[in-house]
C-alpha positions as CSV (number, residue, x, y, z in Angstrom):
1,X,14.1,-1.5,25.5
2,X,14.0,2.3,26.0
3,X,11.7,4.3,23.8
4,X,12.8,7.9,23.6
5,X,10.2,9.3,21.2
6,X,6.9,10.2,22.8
7,X,5.2,12.0,19.9
8,X,3.8,10.0,16.9
9,X,5.5,10.4,13.5
10,X,4.0,12.8,11.0
11,X,1.8,11.1,8.4
12,X,3.0,13.5,5.7
13,X,6.7,12.4,5.9
14,X,6.9,9.3,3.7
15,X,8.1,7.9,0.4
16,X,7.1,5.1,-1.9
17,X,9.6,2.9,-3.7
18,X,8.4,0.8,-6.6
19,X,11.2,-1.4,-8.2
20,X,12.7,0.7,-10.9
21,X,10.2,3.6,-10.6
22,X,12.3,6.1,-8.6
23,X,10.6,9.4,-9.5
24,X,7.3,8.5,-7.8
25,X,6.7,11.3,-5.3
26,X,3.2,11.0,-3.9
27,X,0.9,13.4,-2.0
28,X,-1.2,10.6,-0.4
29,X,-1.0,6.9,0.3
30,X,-3.8,4.9,1.8
31,X,-5.0,1.3,2.2
32,X,-2.1,-0.1,4.3
33,X,-4.2,-2.7,5.9
34,X,-4.5,-6.4,6.6
35,X,-7.3,-8.4,8.1
36,X,-8.1,-12.0,8.9
37,X,-11.4,-13.7,9.0
38,X,-12.3,-15.9,11.9
39,X,-13.4,-19.4,11.0
40,X,-15.9,-21.0,13.4
41,X,-16.4,-24.6,14.2
42,X,-18.0,-26.8,16.9
43,X,-16.3,-29.9,18.2
44,X,-18.5,-33.0,18.0
45,X,-18.0,-33.8,21.7
46,X,-18.5,-30.2,22.9
47,X,-21.6,-30.1,25.1
48,X,-21.8,-26.2,25.2
49,X,-23.8,-24.3,22.7
50,X,-20.9,-22.0,21.8
51,X,-18.7,-22.1,18.7
52,X,-14.9,-22.0,18.7
53,X,-13.0,-19.6,16.5
54,X,-9.7,-20.1,14.6
55,X,-7.7,-17.8,12.4
56,X,-8.9,-17.9,8.7
57,X,-7.4,-16.5,5.5
58,X,-5.4,-13.3,5.6
59,X,-6.5,-10.6,3.2
60,X,-4.9,-7.2,2.4
61,X,-6.5,-4.0,1.1
62,X,-5.4,-2.4,-2.1
63,X,-3.0,0.5,-1.8
64,X,-4.2,3.9,-3.3
65,X,-1.5,6.4,-4.3
66,X,-2.2,10.0,-5.3
67,X,0.1,12.4,-6.9
68,X,0.2,15.5,-9.1
69,X,0.3,14.8,-12.8
70,X,3.6,15.7,-14.4
71,X,5.4,14.7,-17.6
72,X,6.4,11.4,-16.0
73,X,4.4,8.6,-17.6
74,X,5.9,5.5,-15.8
75,X,2.9,4.8,-13.7
76,X,0.5,5.2,-16.6
77,X,2.8,2.9,-18.7
78,X,2.8,0.3,-15.9
79,X,-1.0,0.4,-15.7
80,X,-1.3,0.2,-19.5
81,X,1.1,-2.8,-19.6
82,X,-1.3,-4.7,-17.2
83,X,-4.4,-3.5,-19.0
84,X,-3.2,-4.6,-22.4
85,X,-1.5,-7.8,-21.2
86,X,1.7,-6.9,-23.0
87,X,3.9,-8.8,-20.6
88,X,1.9,-11.2,-18.3
89,X,5.0,-12.1,-16.3
90,X,6.7,-8.7,-16.2
91,X,4.2,-6.4,-14.6
92,X,4.4,-7.5,-11.0
93,X,6.7,-5.3,-8.9
94,X,7.7,-5.2,-5.3
95,X,7.2,-1.9,-3.4
96,X,7.9,-0.3,-0.1
97,X,6.1,2.4,1.8
98,X,8.6,4.1,4.1
99,X,7.7,6.4,7.0
100,X,10.4,9.0,7.8
101,X,11.1,11.0,11.0
102,X,11.4,14.8,11.1
103,X,15.0,14.6,10.0
104,X,14.2,12.4,7.0
105,X,15.5,9.2,8.5
106,X,13.8,5.9,7.7
107,X,11.8,4.7,10.7
108,X,9.3,2.1,9.4
109,X,9.4,0.3,6.1
110,X,6.4,-1.8,5.0
111,X,7.3,-4.1,2.1
112,X,4.6,-5.2,-0.3
113,X,5.1,-8.2,-2.7
114,X,3.9,-8.9,-6.2
115,X,2.2,-5.5,-6.7
116,X,0.3,-4.5,-9.9
117,X,-2.0,-1.6,-10.6
118,X,-5.7,-2.4,-10.8
119,X,-7.1,1.0,-11.4
120,X,-5.9,4.4,-12.6
121,X,-8.1,7.5,-12.0
122,X,-7.4,10.8,-13.8
123,X,-7.7,14.3,-12.3
124,X,-10.9,16.2,-11.7
125,X,-10.6,19.2,-14.0
126,X,-12.5,22.4,-12.9
127,X,-11.7,25.8,-14.3
128,X,-13.2,27.5,-11.1
129,X,-10.5,26.2,-8.7
130,X,-6.8,26.5,-8.3
131,X,-6.2,22.9,-7.3
132,X,-3.5,20.8,-8.9
133,X,-4.4,18.0,-11.3
134,X,-4.1,14.8,-9.2
135,X,-4.0,11.2,-10.5
136,X,-4.6,8.1,-8.4
137,X,-3.3,4.6,-8.8
138,X,-4.8,1.6,-7.0
139,X,-2.4,-1.2,-6.5
140,X,-3.2,-4.8,-5.5
141,X,-0.5,-6.9,-3.7
142,X,0.0,-10.3,-2.1
143,X,1.1,-9.4,1.4
144,X,2.7,-6.9,3.7
145,X,5.8,-7.4,5.9
146,X,7.8,-5.0,8.1
147,X,11.5,-5.2,7.3
148,X,13.6,-6.4,10.2
149,X,15.3,-3.7,12.2
150,X,13.4,-0.8,10.5
151,X,10.7,-0.3,13.1
152,X,12.8,1.8,15.4
């Protein structure tokens, strides 16, 4: 396989897709991470003093999304649906984090399953700055996959 691109993709060129929430433009996205504990054991017939290690349970970090507050309340409504248990079966959504190249073409797509917001944080308000009001949403999920053929 020939790789033509030598420079890394820019971290600012991405989009987030959440089921039916299509107006979700974000300024930041973090927490795209998985890890796996190592289980240790010793065989009964092993005469060495060392332990063997095997892969344990896979865990994933929560995703944190940040965006400027607008009139769009869909993310707040989603968080509120979970917080008030209005629909125990209807609040989980699938989402994708998509890295784009300089021309806006999709290069890498990470798919996350059974996502739901665990935490919403409102903006820091300060009359002495000219910063935008940013809200953050922390999202739990049950796994990350890379869509076939999208890591180009």
